[in-house]
N, CA, C and O atoms as CSV, one atom per row, in Angstrom:
chain,resi,resn,atom,element,x,y,z
A,1,MET,N,N,115.155,92.345,88.080
A,1,MET,CA,C,115.699,93.316,88.966
A,1,MET,C,C,114.772,94.393,89.276
A,1,MET,O,O,114.528,94.640,90.456
A,2,ILE,N,N,114.207,95.092,88.295
A,2,ILE,CA,C,113.178,96.138,88.196
A,2,ILE,C,C,112.045,95.689,88.985
A,2,ILE,O,O,111.598,96.444,89.850
A,3,HIS,N,N,111.459,94.393,88.761
A,3,HIS,CA,C,110.300,94.041,89.631
A,3,HIS,C,C,110.481,93.763,91.027
A,3,HIS,O,O,109.514,93.750,91.787
A,4,THR,N,N,111.716,93.527,91.440
A,4,THR,CA,C,111.901,93.419,92.844
A,4,THR,C,C,112.153,94.744,93.554
A,4,THR,O,O,111.826,94.933,94.726
A,5,SER,N,N,112.716,95.595,92.831
A,5,SER,CA,C,112.778,96.898,93.562
A,5,SER,C,C,111.413,97.738,93.602
A,5,SER,O,O,111.184,98.540,94.508
A,6,LEU,N,N,110.569,97.503,92.602
A,6,LEU,CA,C,109.275,97.875,92.591
A,6,LEU,C,C,108.446,97.278,93.730
A,6,LEU,O,O,107.701,97.998,94.394
A,7,LEU,N,N,108.566,96.012,93.952
A,7,LEU,CA,C,107.873,95.257,95.001
A,7,LEU,C,C,108.389,95.721,96.349
A,7,LEU,O,O,107.574,95.752,97.271
A,8,ILE,N,N,109.495,96.043,96.548
A,8,ILE,CA,C,110.113,96.473,97.761
A,8,ILE,C,C,109.532,97.989,98.029
A,8,ILE,O,O,109.228,98.301,99.180
A,9,ALA,N,N,109.402,98.801,97.092
A,9,ALA,CA,C,108.941,100.147,97.201
A,9,ALA,C,C,107.414,100.145,97.606
A,9,ALA,O,O,106.943,100.922,98.437
A,10,VAL,N,N,106.672,99.150,96.902
A,10,VAL,CA,C,105.153,99.125,97.284
A,10,VAL,C,C,104.913,98.558,98.634
A,10,VAL,O,O,104.076,99.065,99.380
A,11,GLN,N,N,105.635,97.497,98.983
A,11,GLN,CA,C,105.642,96.883,100.442
A,11,GLN,C,C,105.628,97.929,101.522
A,11,GLN,O,O,104.916,97.845,102.523
A,12,SER,N,N,106.491,98.963,101.254
A,12,SER,CA,C,106.791,99.957,102.310
A,12,SER,C,C,105.500,100.844,102.422
A,12,SER,O,O,105.267,101.411,103.489
A,13,THR,N,N,104.749,100.965,101.468
A,13,THR,CA,C,103.621,101.898,101.547
A,13,THR,C,C,102.400,101.153,101.788
A,13,THR,O,O,101.402,101.859,101.644
A,14,VAL,N,N,102.168,99.970,102.104
A,14,VAL,CA,C,100.998,99.335,102.357
A,14,VAL,C,C,100.493,99.524,103.676
A,14,VAL,O,O,101.180,99.321,104.677
A,15,PRO,N,N,99.104,99.974,103.707
A,15,PRO,CA,C,98.612,100.484,105.077
A,15,PRO,C,C,98.396,99.476,106.007
A,15,PRO,O,O,98.332,98.294,105.671
A,16,VAL,N,N,98.263,99.915,107.328
A,16,VAL,CA,C,98.164,98.911,108.321
A,16,VAL,C,C,96.642,98.181,108.256
A,16,VAL,O,O,95.611,98.853,108.248
A,17,THR,N,N,96.650,97.036,108.222
A,17,THR,CA,C,95.226,96.294,108.259
A,17,THR,C,C,95.178,95.371,109.353
A,17,THR,O,O,96.174,94.809,109.809
A,18,VAL,N,N,93.947,95.214,109.790
A,18,VAL,CA,C,93.644,94.521,110.907
A,18,VAL,C,C,92.974,93.173,110.463
A,18,VAL,O,O,92.430,93.096,109.361
A,19,GLU,N,N,93.019,92.069,111.364
A,19,GLU,CA,C,92.463,90.786,110.810
A,19,GLU,C,C,90.983,91.000,111.317
A,19,GLU,O,O,90.717,91.886,112.128
A,20,TRP,N,N,90.103,90.206,110.836
A,20,TRP,CA,C,88.672,90.194,111.011
A,20,TRP,C,C,88.344,89.825,112.384
A,20,TRP,O,O,88.628,88.692,112.772
A,21,ASN,N,N,87.751,90.701,113.194
A,21,ASN,CA,C,87.326,90.472,114.498
A,21,ASN,C,C,85.858,91.064,114.596
A,21,ASN,O,O,85.317,91.570,113.613
A,22,LEU,N,N,85.253,90.975,115.814
A,22,LEU,CA,C,83.974,91.513,116.168
A,22,LEU,C,C,83.784,93.009,116.050
A,22,LEU,O,O,82.686,93.528,115.851
A,23,SER,N,N,84.928,93.674,116.187
A,23,SER,CA,C,85.043,95.192,116.025
A,23,SER,C,C,84.680,95.581,114.589
A,23,SER,O,O,83.813,96.394,114.270
A,24,VAL,N,N,85.562,94.801,113.682
A,24,VAL,CA,C,85.394,95.085,112.388
A,24,VAL,C,C,83.915,94.814,111.899
A,24,VAL,O,O,83.337,95.526,111.077
A,25,ALA,N,N,83.457,93.863,112.415
A,25,ALA,CA,C,82.222,93.299,111.809
A,25,ALA,C,C,81.101,94.435,112.401
A,25,ALA,O,O,80.146,94.710,111.674
A,26,VAL,N,N,81.215,95.015,113.577
A,26,VAL,CA,C,80.289,95.938,114.005
A,26,VAL,C,C,80.517,97.148,113.174
A,26,VAL,O,O,79.502,97.643,112.684
A,27,VAL,N,N,81.697,97.740,112.913
A,27,VAL,CA,C,81.863,98.849,112.067
A,27,VAL,C,C,81.383,98.695,110.666
A,27,VAL,O,O,80.944,99.706,110.118
A,28,MET,N,N,81.405,97.563,110.006
A,28,MET,CA,C,80.821,97.260,108.710
A,28,MET,C,C,79.498,97.292,108.731
A,28,MET,O,O,78.912,97.882,107.824
A,29,ILE,N,N,78.801,96.682,109.738
A,29,ILE,CA,C,77.313,96.503,109.678
A,29,ILE,C,C,76.764,97.944,110.025
A,29,ILE,O,O,75.733,98.328,109.473
A,30,THR,N,N,77.420,98.737,110.914
A,30,THR,CA,C,77.099,100.130,111.181
A,30,THR,C,C,76.998,100.977,109.937
A,30,THR,O,O,76.021,101.689,109.704
A,31,CYS,N,N,78.056,100.869,109.144
A,31,CYS,CA,C,78.181,101.586,107.878
A,31,CYS,C,C,77.172,101.193,106.888
A,31,CYS,O,O,76.633,102.068,106.210
A,32,ASN,N,N,76.819,99.759,106.720
A,32,ASN,CA,C,75.944,99.277,105.822
A,32,ASN,C,C,74.385,99.879,106.326
A,32,ASN,O,O,73.550,100.266,105.508
A,33,ILE,N,N,74.187,99.882,107.648
A,33,ILE,CA,C,72.850,100.402,108.096
A,33,ILE,C,C,72.762,101.919,107.732
A,33,ILE,O,O,71.788,102.445,107.193
A,34,PHE,N,N,73.821,102.496,108.071
A,34,PHE,CA,C,74.050,104.109,107.659
A,34,PHE,C,C,73.701,104.216,106.365
A,34,PHE,O,O,72.873,105.083,106.083
A,35,ALA,N,N,74.166,103.497,105.465
A,35,ALA,CA,C,73.975,103.700,103.872
A,35,ALA,C,C,72.506,103.493,103.522
A,35,ALA,O,O,71.861,104.313,102.869
A,36,ILE,N,N,72.025,102.370,103.985
A,36,ILE,CA,C,70.764,102.046,103.806
A,36,ILE,C,C,69.633,103.171,104.187
A,36,ILE,O,O,68.678,103.545,103.506
A,37,VAL,N,N,69.991,103.532,105.318
A,37,VAL,CA,C,68.891,104.531,105.827
A,37,VAL,C,C,69.064,105.931,104.894
A,37,VAL,O,O,68.078,106.502,104.429
A,38,ILE,N,N,70.345,106.372,104.698
A,38,ILE,CA,C,70.426,107.490,103.857
A,38,ILE,C,C,70.031,107.236,102.435
A,38,ILE,O,O,69.624,108.189,101.770
A,39,GLY,N,N,70.115,105.994,101.886
A,39,GLY,CA,C,69.631,105.653,100.524
A,39,GLY,C,C,68.132,105.714,100.446
A,39,GLY,O,O,67.550,106.205,99.479
A,40,ARG,N,N,67.499,105.182,101.535
A,40,ARG,CA,C,66.104,105.084,101.615
A,40,ARG,C,C,65.471,106.470,101.424
A,40,ARG,O,O,64.407,106.548,100.810
A,41,PHE,N,N,66.042,107.524,101.895
A,41,PHE,CA,C,65.452,108.815,101.833
A,41,PHE,C,C,66.062,109.695,100.640
A,41,PHE,O,O,65.466,110.686,100.219
A,42,ALA,N,N,67.238,109.282,100.148
A,42,ALA,CA,C,67.966,109.971,99.103
A,42,ALA,C,C,67.456,109.518,97.608
A,42,ALA,O,O,67.345,110.319,96.679
A,43,ILE,N,N,67.173,108.178,97.517
A,43,ILE,CA,C,66.818,107.729,96.079
A,43,ILE,C,C,65.561,108.346,95.713
A,43,ILE,O,O,64.571,108.254,96.439
A,44,LYS,N,N,65.563,109.036,94.501
A,44,LYS,CA,C,64.481,109.589,93.943
A,44,LYS,C,C,63.522,108.565,93.145
A,44,LYS,O,O,62.307,108.614,93.339
A,45,ASN,N,N,63.966,107.835,92.438
A,45,ASN,CA,C,63.196,106.778,91.475
A,45,ASN,C,C,63.213,105.620,92.301
A,45,ASN,O,O,63.712,104.637,91.754
A,46,ALA,N,N,62.848,105.478,93.350
A,46,ALA,CA,C,62.737,104.057,94.081
A,46,ALA,C,C,61.622,103.215,93.658
A,46,ALA,O,O,60.543,103.722,93.353
A,47,GLY,N,N,61.838,101.871,93.621
A,47,GLY,CA,C,60.662,100.996,93.332
A,47,GLY,C,C,60.507,100.662,91.979
A,47,GLY,O,O,59.466,100.072,91.691
A,48,ASN,N,N,61.405,100.934,90.972
A,48,ASN,CA,C,61.446,100.572,89.653
A,48,ASN,C,C,61.857,99.385,89.178
A,48,ASN,O,O,61.591,98.983,88.046
A,49,GLY,N,N,62.607,98.691,90.128
A,49,GLY,CA,C,63.123,97.327,89.794
A,49,GLY,C,C,62.333,96.348,90.540
A,49,GLY,O,O,61.255,96.649,91.051
A,50,PRO,N,N,62.929,95.007,90.624
A,50,PRO,CA,C,62.261,93.935,91.201
A,50,PRO,C,C,62.241,94.137,92.590
A,50,PRO,O,O,63.120,94.798,93.142
A,51,GLU,N,N,61.247,93.585,93.238
A,51,GLU,CA,C,60.988,93.666,94.809
A,51,GLU,C,C,61.703,92.734,95.528
A,51,GLU,O,O,62.132,91.725,94.968
A,52,LEU,N,N,61.902,92.964,96.810
A,52,LEU,CA,C,62.640,92.115,97.609
A,52,LEU,C,C,61.657,91.003,97.987
A,52,LEU,O,O,60.453,91.231,98.097
A,53,PRO,N,N,62.260,89.657,98.206
A,53,PRO,CA,C,61.305,88.660,98.296
A,53,PRO,C,C,60.868,88.382,99.687
A,53,PRO,O,O,60.285,87.334,99.964
A,54,LEU,N,N,61.156,89.359,100.629
A,54,LEU,CA,C,60.878,89.251,101.971
A,54,LEU,C,C,59.779,90.356,102.414
A,54,LEU,O,O,59.796,91.488,101.931
A,55,PRO,N,N,58.912,89.979,103.281
A,55,PRO,CA,C,58.003,91.116,103.644
A,55,PRO,C,C,58.829,92.271,104.384
A,55,PRO,O,O,59.824,92.090,105.087
A,56,LYS,N,N,58.260,93.413,104.106
A,56,LYS,CA,C,58.965,94.693,104.673
A,56,LYS,C,C,57.887,95.562,105.344
A,56,LYS,O,O,56.691,95.320,105.183
A,57,PRO,N,N,58.308,96.513,106.052
A,57,PRO,CA,C,57.338,97.370,106.769
A,57,PRO,C,C,56.841,98.297,105.818
A,57,PRO,O,O,57.426,98.369,104.737
A,58,ALA,N,N,55.794,99.063,106.057
A,58,ALA,CA,C,55.251,100.140,104.984
A,58,ALA,C,C,56.132,101.291,104.799
A,58,ALA,O,O,55.937,101.984,103.801
A,59,LEU,N,N,57.121,101.619,105.648
A,59,LEU,CA,C,58.076,102.642,105.546
A,59,LEU,C,C,59.038,102.432,104.379
A,59,LEU,O,O,59.565,103.365,103.773
A,60,TRP,N,N,59.251,100.981,104.076
A,60,TRP,CA,C,60.169,100.673,103.098
A,60,TRP,C,C,59.426,100.078,101.847
A,60,TRP,O,O,59.935,99.163,101.200
A,61,LYS,N,N,58.109,100.669,101.501
A,61,LYS,CA,C,57.382,99.916,100.333
A,61,LYS,C,C,57.955,100.168,99.103
A,61,LYS,O,O,57.712,99.328,98.237
A,62,ASN,N,N,58.684,101.149,98.785
A,62,ASN,CA,C,59.414,101.511,97.450
A,62,ASN,C,C,60.754,100.957,97.492
A,62,ASN,O,O,61.460,101.289,96.539
A,63,PHE,N,N,61.342,100.108,98.460
A,63,PHE,CA,C,62.622,99.724,98.526
A,63,PHE,C,C,62.749,98.377,98.057
A,63,PHE,O,O,62.392,97.417,98.739
A,64,GLY,N,N,63.294,98.268,96.809
A,64,GLY,CA,C,63.441,96.974,96.120
A,64,GLY,C,C,65.046,96.531,96.129
A,64,GLY,O,O,65.923,97.080,96.797
A,65,LEU,N,N,65.202,95.497,95.299
A,65,LEU,CA,C,66.462,94.800,95.195
A,65,LEU,C,C,67.609,95.771,94.620
A,65,LEU,O,O,68.745,95.648,95.078
A,66,PRO,N,N,67.326,96.800,93.558
A,66,PRO,CA,C,68.229,97.571,93.110
A,66,PRO,C,C,68.714,98.512,94.095
A,66,PRO,O,O,69.900,98.842,94.122
A,67,GLU,N,N,67.695,99.043,95.056
A,67,GLU,CA,C,67.904,100.041,96.013
A,67,GLU,C,C,68.961,99.520,97.051
A,67,GLU,O,O,69.901,100.194,97.472
A,68,LEU,N,N,68.644,98.086,97.440
A,68,LEU,CA,C,69.331,97.407,98.507
A,68,LEU,C,C,70.791,97.048,97.936
A,68,LEU,O,O,71.782,97.179,98.654
A,69,LEU,N,N,70.874,96.620,96.701
A,69,LEU,CA,C,72.339,96.528,96.272
A,69,LEU,C,C,73.084,97.881,96.245
A,69,LEU,O,O,74.233,97.988,96.673
A,70,ALA,N,N,72.448,98.814,95.774
A,70,ALA,CA,C,73.120,100.133,95.711
A,70,ALA,C,C,73.658,100.606,97.104
A,70,ALA,O,O,74.834,100.906,97.307
A,71,THR,N,N,72.628,100.639,98.065
A,71,THR,CA,C,73.057,101.155,99.283
A,71,THR,C,C,74.029,100.257,100.073
A,71,THR,O,O,74.822,100.780,100.855
A,72,THR,N,N,73.994,98.886,99.890
A,72,THR,CA,C,74.939,98.093,100.479
A,72,THR,C,C,76.306,98.042,99.843
A,72,THR,O,O,77.300,97.649,100.453
A,73,SER,N,N,76.316,98.473,98.537
A,73,SER,CA,C,77.653,98.760,97.881
A,73,SER,C,C,78.225,100.017,98.469
A,73,SER,O,O,79.430,100.068,98.713
A,74,LEU,N,N,77.421,101.049,98.715
A,74,LEU,CA,C,77.862,102.215,99.359
A,74,LEU,C,C,78.337,101.892,100.697
A,74,LEU,O,O,79.399,102.388,101.073
A,75,GLY,N,N,77.704,101.151,101.426
A,75,GLY,CA,C,77.904,100.812,102.811
A,75,GLY,C,C,79.217,99.897,102.944
A,75,GLY,O,O,79.908,99.954,103.961
A,76,HIS,N,N,79.501,99.121,101.955
A,76,HIS,CA,C,80.752,98.326,101.913
A,76,HIS,C,C,82.077,99.390,101.639
A,76,HIS,O,O,83.139,99.252,102.248
A,77,ILE,N,N,81.875,100.323,100.767
A,77,ILE,CA,C,82.854,101.299,100.562
A,77,ILE,C,C,83.098,102.304,101.743
A,77,ILE,O,O,84.242,102.614,102.076
A,78,LEU,N,N,82.068,102.760,102.313
A,78,LEU,CA,C,82.275,103.454,103.511
A,78,LEU,C,C,82.819,102.529,104.660
A,78,LEU,O,O,83.670,102.956,105.440
A,79,GLY,N,N,82.372,101.401,104.739
A,79,GLY,CA,C,82.944,100.398,105.936
A,79,GLY,C,C,84.363,100.232,105.675
A,79,GLY,O,O,85.147,100.348,106.617
A,80,ALA,N,N,84.826,99.950,104.391
A,80,ALA,CA,C,86.274,99.761,104.227
A,80,ALA,C,C,86.953,100.819,104.611
A,80,ALA,O,O,87.921,100.687,105.360
A,81,ALA,N,N,86.553,102.023,104.159
A,81,ALA,CA,C,87.297,103.394,104.430
A,81,ALA,C,C,87.443,103.633,105.870
A,81,ALA,O,O,88.494,103.994,106.400
A,82,VAL,N,N,86.292,103.404,106.501
A,82,VAL,CA,C,86.342,103.574,108.110
A,82,VAL,C,C,87.318,102.564,108.807
A,82,VAL,O,O,88.073,102.876,109.728
A,83,ILE,N,N,87.208,101.304,108.249
A,83,ILE,CA,C,87.893,100.229,109.069
A,83,ILE,C,C,89.417,100.567,108.780
A,83,ILE,O,O,90.225,100.515,109.707
A,84,LEU,N,N,89.796,100.899,107.548
A,84,LEU,CA,C,91.246,101.260,107.398
A,84,LEU,C,C,91.771,102.533,107.991
A,84,LEU,O,O,92.973,102.674,108.212
A,85,GLY,N,N,90.782,103.566,108.280
A,85,GLY,CA,C,91.104,104.712,108.987
A,85,GLY,C,C,91.205,104.504,110.415
A,85,GLY,O,O,92.044,105.083,111.105
A,86,LEU,N,N,90.335,103.659,110.874
A,86,LEU,CA,C,90.528,103.356,112.342
A,86,LEU,C,C,91.697,102.452,112.532
A,86,LEU,O,O,92.366,102.593,113.556
A,87,ALA,N,N,92.018,101.541,111.662
A,87,ALA,CA,C,93.148,100.832,111.882
A,87,ALA,C,C,94.494,101.610,111.920
A,87,ALA,O,O,95.415,101.354,112.695
A,88,ASN,N,N,94.486,102.605,110.971
A,88,ASN,CA,C,95.685,103.470,111.078
A,88,ASN,C,C,95.726,104.293,112.177
A,88,ASN,O,O,96.832,104.687,112.548
A,89,ALA,N,N,94.682,104.650,112.802
A,89,ALA,CA,C,94.560,105.646,113.750
A,89,ALA,C,C,94.695,104.850,115.260
A,89,ALA,O,O,94.652,105.437,116.342
A,90,GLY,N,N,94.853,103.519,115.097
A,90,GLY,CA,C,94.965,102.611,116.148
A,90,GLY,C,C,93.577,102.296,116.970
A,90,GLY,O,O,93.554,101.751,118.073
A,91,GLY,N,N,92.479,102.716,116.269
A,91,GLY,CA,C,91.078,102.638,117.040
A,91,GLY,C,C,90.598,101.127,116.919
A,91,GLY,O,O,89.625,100.830,117.611
A,92,LEU,N,N,91.163,100.136,116.124
A,92,LEU,CA,C,90.714,98.960,116.083
A,92,LEU,C,C,91.701,98.023,116.730
A,92,LEU,O,O,91.456,96.818,116.796
C-alpha cells in the first residue's frame, strides 16, 4: 500500500520529456561542441594523458583522450538540462 501511494506521488512530479528527434540531436550536439570549445581553453594541465588516435589540427595539439571525455561528459550534462528545459518550456 505504501509503495503504491509513493509511486502515485512520484508519477505526478515527473517532468515533461520529448521523444528523440532531429531537434533533440541538434541541441545535444551544440551543447557538446560548446563544452569542447570551453574545455579547450579552460583546462590548465592539458595533454598529460593518452592522445587521440586521430589526426588533429595544431590548435588542438594538447587535447587528448582525457580532455575529450571530460568535455563531452560536461556537454551531455548541459545537453540533458537544456533539452529538459526546452521541453518544459514547449520549445521542442
